[in-house]
C-alpha positions in Angstrom: 13.5 61.9 73.2 16.8 60.2 72.6 15.1 56.8 73.2 12.4 57.6 70.7 15.0 58.6 68.1 17.0 55.3 68.6 13.8 53.3 68.3 12.9 55.1 65.0 16.4 54.4 63.6 16.1 50.7 64.5 12.7 50.4 62.8 14.1 52.0 59.6 17.1 49.7 59.7 14.9 46.6 60.0 12.6 47.8 57.2 15.6 48.4 54.9 17.1 44.9 55.8 13.7 43.2 55.0 13.4 45.1 51.7 16.9 44.2 50.7 16.2 40.5 51.5 13.1 40.6 49.4 15.0 42.2 46.5 17.6 39.5 46.6 15.2 36.6 46.5 14.8 35.2 42.9 11.3 35.4 41.3 9.5 32.0 41.2 10.0 30.3 37.8 7.0 29.4 35.7 6.1 25.7 35.5 6.2 24.1 32.1 4.9 20.6 31.6 7.5 18.3 29.8 6.4 17.5 26.2 5.2 14.0 25.6 7.6 12.2 23.3 5.8 10.1 20.7 8.0 7.2 19.4 8.6 7.0 15.7 6.3 4.6 13.9 7.9 1.2 13.1 6.9 -0.8 10.0 8.6 -4.0 11.1 6.4 -7.1 11.5 3.9 -9.5 9.9 0.5 -8.4 8.6 -2.6 -9.7 6.9 -5.3 -7.8 5.1 -7.9 -7.4 2.4 -7.7 -5.7 -1.0 -9.9 -4.8 -3.9 -10.0 -2.7 -7.0 -10.2 -3.0 -10.8 -8.1 -4.0 -13.8 -8.0 -2.8 -17.4 -5.7 -4.0 -20.1 -5.4 -5.9 -23.4 -5.6 -9.3 -24.8 -4.2 -10.3 -28.2 -5.1 -13.3 -30.4 -3.0 -14.0 -33.4 -6.1 -14.3 -35.6 -8.0 -11.2 -34.3 -5.4 -8.7 -33.0 -5.7 -6.8 -29.7 -8.8 -5.8 -27.8 -9.6 -4.3 -24.4 -10.3 -6.2 -21.2 -11.6 -4.8 -17.9 -13.2 -5.9 -14.6 -12.9 -6.1 -10.9 -11.1 -8.1 -8.2 -11.1 -8.6 -4.5 -9.1 -10.8 -2.2 -6.6 -11.3 0.7 -3.0 -10.2 1.4 -0.2 -11.5 3.7 3.3 -10.0 4.2 6.2 -9.1 6.3 8.2 -5.8 6.6 11.6 -5.1 8.1 12.7 -1.5 8.8 16.2 -0.3 9.2 16.7 3.5 9.4 14.1 4.9 7.0 14.4 2.0 4.5 11.7 -0.7 4.6 12.1 -4.1 2.8 9.4 -6.7 2.6 7.8 -9.6 0.9 4.1 -9.6 0.1 1.7 -12.1 -1.4 -2.0 -11.9 -2.4 -4.7 -14.0 -4.1 -7.8 -12.4 -5.6 -11.0 -13.5 -7.1 -11.2 -11.7 -10.5 -13.7 -11.0 -13.2 -11.5 -9.3 -15.9 -12.5 -10.1 -19.5 -13.1 -8.7 -23.0 -14.5 -9.8 -26.3 -13.8 -9.0 -29.9 -15.7 -9.7 -33.2 -12.7 -8.7 -35.4 -12.1 -11.7 -37.6 -14.3 -13.7 -35.2 -18.0 -13.3 -36.0 -19.1 -15.3 -33.0 -17.0 -13.4 -30.6 -13.5 -14.3 -29.3 -13.3 -13.8 -25.5 -10.4 -13.7 -23.1 -11.1 -13.8 -19.3 -9.3 -14.2 -16.0 -11.1 -15.4 -12.9 -8.4 -15.4 -10.3 -5.1 -13.6 -10.0 -2.2 -13.9 -7.5 1.2 -12.2 -7.0 4.3 -12.8 -4.9 6.3 -9.6 -4.7 9.3 -7.9 -3.0 8.7 -4.4 -1.7 11.1 -1.5 -1.1 9.8 1.5 0.8 10.8 4.8 2.4 9.5 5.3 5.9 8.4 8.9 6.5 7.1 8.1 10.0 3.5 7.0 9.3 3.7 7.3 5.5 5.5 4.9 3.3 5.8 5.2 -0.5 7.1 2.0 -2.1 8.0 0.2 -5.3 7.2 -3.5 -5.8 7.8 -6.3 -8.2 7.8 -10.1 -8.6 5.9 -13.0 -10.1 2.2 -13.1 -11.0 -0.2 -16.1 -11.6 -3.6 -16.2 -13.1 -6.2 -18.5 -14.7 -6.5 -17.3 -18.3 -9.4 -18.6 -20.5 -9.9 -18.1 -24.2 -13.2 -19.1 -25.8 -15.5 -18.8 -28.8 -19.2 -19.9 -28.7 -19.6 -23.4 -30.1 -16.0 -24.4 -29.4 -14.4 -26.0 -26.4 -12.1 -23.1 -25.7 -8.8 -23.2 -23.7 -7.9 -22.5 -20.0 -4.5 -22.5 -18.4 -2.8 -21.2 -15.2 -0.3 -18.8 -16.5 2.8 -17.5 -14.8 4.2 -14.0 -15.6 5.6 -10.9 -13.9 4.4 -7.8 -12.2 5.8 -4.4 -11.4 4.3 -1.4 -9.7 4.3 1.2 -6.9 2.1 2.6 -4.1 1.6 4.4 -0.9 0.8 2.9 2.6 0.0 4.9 5.7 -0.7 4.1 9.3 -4.3 4.6 10.5 -3.5 3.4 14.1 -0.8 1.4 15.8 -1.9 -1.9 14.2 -3.8 -0.8 11.2 -2.6 0.6 7.9 -4.2 1.4 4.5 -2.7 1.4 1.1 -3.2 2.3 -2.5 -1.2 0.7 -5.3 -0.8 0.2 -9.0 0.5 -3.0 -10.6 1.2 -3.9 -14.2 0.7 -7.6 -14.8 1.9 -9.6 -17.8 0.7 -13.3 -17.9 2.4 -14.1 -21.2 0.8 -16.2 -23.9 -0.9 -19.5 -24.2 -1.9 -21.5 -27.3 -5.6 -21.7 -28.0 -5.7 -23.0 -31.6 -8.5 -25.3 -32.9 -10.2 -25.6 -29.5 -11.1 -21.8 -29.9 -12.1 -22.1 -33.5 -8.9 -20.6 -34.9 -5.7 -21.7 -36.5 -3.5 -24.1 -34.7 -0.9 -21.4 -34.1 -3.3 -19.0 -32.5 -1.6 -17.6 -29.4 -3.5 -15.6 -26.8 -1.8 -13.1 -24.5 -3.2 -11.3 -21.4 -1.9 -8.1 -19.7 -3.6 -5.9 -17.2 -3.2 -2.7 -15.2 -4.4 -3.2 -11.6 -5.5 -0.2 -9.4 -6.2 -1.5 -5.9 -6.7 -0.3 -2.3 -6.4 -2.3 0.8 -6.4 -2.4 4.6 -3.8 -4.4 6.7 -3.7 -5.5 10.3 -0.1 -5.6 11.7 1.0 -8.0 14.4 
C-alpha cells in the first residue's frame, strides 16, 4: 500500500513538472516575410524620344493686321537630366516637321498667308521629382522656317530665331520609358516681306504659336 502511494505521488510530481515546463516555453512567433524595398525612381541620364501635337496662334502683317494660324507637328527629341534630391535639371532639344498656317483677306483680296513648315527648340528644364512623376517648367530658344506669301507674288521665307517658355508633366511608364505632356509658347519675331508679298516695303510679318504636345522618351 505504501509503495503504491509513493508511486502515485511520483507520477503526480512528474506530471506537474512537465506541465510547468510547457507553461514556461514561449509560444512560437508568427513568420512575417520582409517587405520588398523598391528603390526611388531616378531621372538622371540621357534620353531620346518622339513627340507630336498641335499649334494655334497668331500672325500679324503691318498691312493686314492679325489673323489666326493653326496646324499640327511631329518630330524627335533628345535630352539629358540630372537629379539631386528631388530637384531635376536638364537640357532638351527637339526638331519637328510642322504644318502651321493661316490666311487673311483683310486688306489683301488675294489672300495673305503665313506658314511654318518646321520648328525646333533648345530649352533648359527644371523639374520636381515626386518619385515617378515630374512636373517641370522649361524655356529657351526657338527656331522655325516662316513663310509669307500672296498669290501672284514671289513671297518671302526666312529661318527665324526667337524664344519659348512653357511647362509640363512627365511620368515613368517603366524603368526606361517615360511619357510627357507639355505646353510651349513660341515667339519667332518678325521678318520683312514687303514688295515680294505684294505689300508695302515696310510690311513686317510676325509669327507666334501655342504648342500642345505629347511625347514618349526612352532613357539610357
